[in-house]
N, C-alpha and C positions, 0 to 999 in steps of 0.2 A: 021795601021793608021800612017801617017807620023807625024813628030814632029810639023809642022805648024798647022795641023788640030787639034792635041791634045791641043795645046795652045789656039786655038779658042774655043774649047769645055770647057776648064778649065776656061777661062774668062767668058763665058756665064753662067756656073754653079755658079761661084763666084757672079756674078751679080744677078742671081735668088735667091741665098742664102741670100744675103743682103736684098732683098725685102720681105722676109718672117719673121714672128715671130715664132721662134721655142721654145717650152716650155718643151721639154723632159729633165728631170733632170738625173743626173748620177744615182741616187737611182732608178728611174723608169726604166732606161736602164738595170741596174743590176737585177732588179726584173723580167723584161721581159726575159732576158737571162736565169735566173734560172727557170722560169715558163715553157718556151719552152723546155729547156734541150738540145738544139741543133738547127740546122737550122729549121726554121718554115716550109720550103717547102719540103726539102728532108729528114730531120731528122738527118743529119750527125752531130755527136758530136765531130768530129776531126777538128783541125785547129781553127783559130780565126773566130769570128762571126762579121758581119758588120751590121750596121743599114740600113734597107731597108724600104723605104716608099711604102706602098701598093698603094697609089695614088702618083705617082712620083712628085718630086719638079718641074720638067719641065712642069707638067700638073696642077700645083696649090697646090700640097701637101706640107706638112711641117712635121718637126720632132715633133710629139706629141705621147702621150701614145696610142691613138686610131689608129694611122696611121703607126706606126713603128713595125716591127718584126725583130728578128735576122735572118740573112741569111748567109750561107757559101759564100765564094768568088765566087764559080762557079755559084750558083743560082742567086746571086746578079748581076753578070756580064751578065748572060743569060737574066734575066728579063729586065735589063737596064732601059729604060723609059716607059716600058709597064705597063698598069694598071694590077693589080694582077689577076683579074678573067680571063681576056683574055689570059694572060701568062699561067696561070694554065691550061686552056683548050688546048692551043697550045702544052703544054708539056704533056698533058694527065694525069695530076695529079688530085687528088680528091678535086675538088673545094668546094663542100659542107662540107666535113670533115674539110678542112682548115678554112673556114669561121666560122663554128660552134666552132672550138677550139679557134680561134682568139677571138671570142666574149666572150667565157667563160673566157679566160685568162684576157682579158681587164676588164670585169665586176668584176672578183675576185681581180685583182690588184687595180682597182679604189677604191673598197670598203676598201681594206687593207690600202692603202695609205691615204684615207680620214680618216679612224679610227686612224691611227698613228698621223696624223696631228691634230686631235681633242683631242688627249690625252695630257694633260698637262705634261710638263717635258720631252718630247721626242724631240730629235733633228734629223733632216734629213741631 
């Protein structure tokens, strides 16, 4: 990709990001990373993990606990603006296992975070 095209994409992304309300906190992100224990897609635990929206921001997604999973740089770049289930099928990854695990982790973290928010004297 040439520099001019990269700048155009960067401006578009910035504009899309401004138009969305993102409510994923640092504590929620840390809990997601810990719960997955690596890339949500390939399982790689090496390298840094990036926030990946299952429903991409370009398609109306936002950074929320229910929409974000940790992804290695390779998986995140490969998925790009694809919706997660179509990308998983294209890569021949286990779509059902991913969706089941994502739901379990989301439900568990939501309950834990709600409980800690309801407990007096705890700070997030």
